[in-house]
N, C-alpha and C positions, 0 to 999 in steps of 0.2 A: 205635552207635545212630544212626538217621537221624531227622531231624525229619519229622513226619507232617503235610504240608500241601501237597497238589498240587504246584505248581511253585514254592513258596517257595524250595526248593532243587531244582535240577535232579534228574531221576530218576536221573542218573548218579551223583549224590553218594552217598558211602558205598562206592562201588567203589574199586578200587585207585587209579585215576587220576581220581577224581571231582572235578568242578568245578575243573579245573585252569586253565580260562580264566574270568576274571571281569572284566567291563568291557573286554574286548578285549585283555587282556594275559595271556600264558601264565603260569601259576603258577610262581614262581621263575625268571622270565625269565633265562636264562643269560647273555644279552648284557650285562646290567647287572653281572654278577659275574665275567665272563670265561668264555669257552666251555669252558675246561678245569678250572673249579672242581670239586673233588672233594666229593661230598656223602656218600659212604660208602665203606668199605673192607671187602672180604671177603677176609681173608688179605692177600695182596699184590695183589689185584685191586681197582683203583679204579673207582668208578662216578661219572661226571662229571655235572655239571648239564646239559650238552648232551645226553648220553644220556638222562637223565631226561625232558627236555623233548621229545625226539624220540619216545620211547616213549609218552609221555603223549599227544602229538598223534596218533600212529598209533592209539592205543586209543580216544580220545574226541574227536578233532578235529571230525569231521562233526557229531556231536550238539551239541557246544558252539558250533560256528559257526552252526548253526540257531538255537540259543538267543540268540546275540548279534545275529543278523539280526532275529529276532523282537522283541527288546528295542528295537533301533534303530527298527524300523517303528512300534512302539507309541509310543515317546517322540516321534518326529517328527510322527506323526499327531495325538497329543494336543496338542502345541504348536500345530499349525496350527488346531486346533479350540478352543484356549484351555481345554483340560481339564487340571485339575491334581489332585494328591494332596496334601492338607494334612498337616502334621505330626500333627495330631490323628487323622486317619484312619489314618495309618501306625502311630502308637502304639497305636491301638485294635486294629488287626490283629495287631500284635506281641504285645499282651497276650493276645489270643485264642489265638495259637499257643503262647505260653508255658503257658497254662492247659491246652491240649490235650496238651502234652508233659510236664506236671508240672514245669515250670521255675519256680523260686521266687526266683532271684537273678540278677544280671548275671553273676556269676562262673560260675554253672552254664550260662547261655546261651553265654557266650564259650568255655567249655570244649567244649560240644557243637558249636559252630560250628567250632572249631579241628579237631575230629575230622573235620569235613566240608570242611576246607580253605577256610574262609571267615572273614572278619572281620565284625563287627557292621555296619560301614558297608556292606559288600557285601550282607549279608542284608537290610538296610533298603532298599537299592536294588532288590532283587528284589521286596520287598513293594510298594514304590512302583509298579513296572512292572505288577504284578498288579492293583493298584487302578486304574491308568490303563486297562488292558485291559478291565476290567469296566465302567468308565464309558463307554469307546468303544463297546463292544458294546451297552450299554443305550441309548446315544444314538441308535443306529440303529433302535430299536424305536418305531414310531408307535402311540400309544394313542388309540383313539376313545372318544367319549362312550358309545357302545353297549357297548363292552367294559367300561367303568367301571361302568355301570349293572348289567350282567350279573354282574360280580364282586361288587358290593355285595349284590345280591339273593341270590346263591348262598352268601355267607359272612356271613350275619347274625350268627352266633354270635361271630365275630371282633370285631364292633363292638358287642356287647351289654355294657353296663356294669352290674355287679350293684348291688343296693341298698346304699347306704352310710348310715352314721349318725354324727352328731357326738356324741361321748360325753364326759361330764365325770364326775369321781369325787371323793369325799371319803374319804380313807383315815385310819383311826384304829386304835388298838391293841386296844381292847376292844369287846365287843358293847354294853356300857353307853354308851360314847362314841358308838358308831354310832347307838344309839337317840336319844341326846341331839341329835346332828346332824340326824337325820331329823325330830325334833320341831321343831327350829328352822326347818327349811325348810318344813315343813307349816304352821307358824304364820305364814308370810309373809316370813321373812328370805330375801333372795336367795341362791340356791345358791352363787354365787361368793363372797359375803361369808362364808358359813359355812365354805366351803373354805379361805379365806384365814386364818380365825381358828382352825380346828380341825384341818385336815388335817396329817398327819405326813409326807406326801410332798412334799418341797421342790420338785420339778420341776413337779408339777401345781398345788400350792398357789399358786405365784407367778402362775399363769395362771387363777386362780379355779376351779381343779379341772379345767380342760380337758385331756383326754387326747388327743384328735385325732379325725379322721374315718376310719372303717374300713368295709370290707365285712365280712361275717360271717367269711369265711375268714381275712382279715387279723387280725381281733380274736381269733379262736381261736388264731392263731399267736403274737400279741403278749400277750394277756391272757386265756388260756383260762378262768380261774376266773369271769370276769364276762361272757363272750361270750353265753351263752344268755340271761342276765338282760337284758343291754342290748338284745338283738334281740327281746325279748318286750314291751318297753315301747312305749307310744305316744309321739309327739313331745311333749316337755315334761314327761313323767312321770318320777317318781323312784322307785327301788326301795327295798325294805327292806334291812336289813343283809345283806351277802353275805360269807361266810367266804373269806378269801384268805390266801395265805402271809404270815405276820407280823401278821395282824390282820383287820380288817373294812373293807368299803367300802360306801358309798352311791353308787348309780349313777344318773346322769341322762342321758336321751336328749334332747339339745337340738334336734335336727333330723333329718329323714329325707329322703333323696333316693332316690326309687323306682328300681327297675331300668329301664333304658331303652336304646334303640338309638341310637348316635351318628348324627347326620344325615350324609347323603352329603357335604355341603359340608365337614364337619369332617374327614373321612377320605379325601377325594379324592386328595390328594397321596400318601398312604400306599398307596392302591390302585394309582395309576399306577406307583409304584416296584415294587410286587409284580408287576404285569403285565410290566414291563420285565425284571425278574429272571427271570421264567418263560420269556420269549420271546427273551432275548438269545442271540446265537451263542456257542458255546464259544470259548475263546481260540485254539484251533488253527484253527478256521474263520475267525475274525476275521483272524488273521495271514495265512492263505492269501488271503483277499480283499484285504488291503492289499498283499500282495506282487505280485499280478497287475497292479496299476496303479502300482507303485513302480519307481524306477530302481535296480535291484540288479544289480551286475556281479560275477561270480565271477572273480577274476583268476588264481587258482591252478587249473589244469586238474584236479588231483586232487580238487578239491571241486565239480566241475561238477554232480554229482547232488544237491547240497544244495538248490539253488534249486528243482529239480523236486520234491523231497520237501516243501519248504515250501508250494509252490503246490498240491500234490496230497496232502493229509494222508490217511493210511490209517485214522486214528481221530480221535475228537473228545474 
């Protein structure tokens, strides 16, 4: 199984020699173990670590060298521009990847990474580089006031806040108790006082019956039995007994905040980020741009084509 997430793991990962270079070191560097170390036997035929490394390099060397150069360019440029990837950002991306791939435990993640010849530390390093690349690309995008105003105008629905209501309830076991609670409120006893003395729901009773502030959709999801009643009340009004699971409730609408569009000042930073995301260069183009002004020397003639490939990407 391959992890599904752009370049979190190189596109080569999952192939026979996938991701054999991480952090500039060939997977299973034979020099550290002795060039003649045997990693497998086929009958009387020995397969050495040196043979494994040589075949791996022949198979995936150019692609992995491109990856390593790209990572170095991204990391060096980010450091110069004081751009960082926080642990919180890395963990957020990791969580998203785990959800996308149905990963529910560290053991499961580590097992999947092992199949792709990676450790968790190496994986987190790739996530970090991806975040840095995104930030570098977005930092190059200049956003004008005209663009911001246009985006705000064209996306009003994104910034429309639905009507919300502050709702309180008194929950009791029987309809007779509900009628008694309603009579007490109608006679002038504060709703909160009646809730504290009569409600059977400990959570709302302690808060004078306060349930919370909800939009209609939110209340339908959280308390479907009272949603239509609550949103039919005027501010300050109290309902009659409503049948709910386990008993009855008296509902009070304490306040109404009408539907409204958030002002531009409140969503300006959100809009700027959205415009930057829409207009940022792809990572491939970003790396090509960085490579053209960087000091990159290919010392092994067999890899001369790598630099040309980095500077002249065939895809985005």
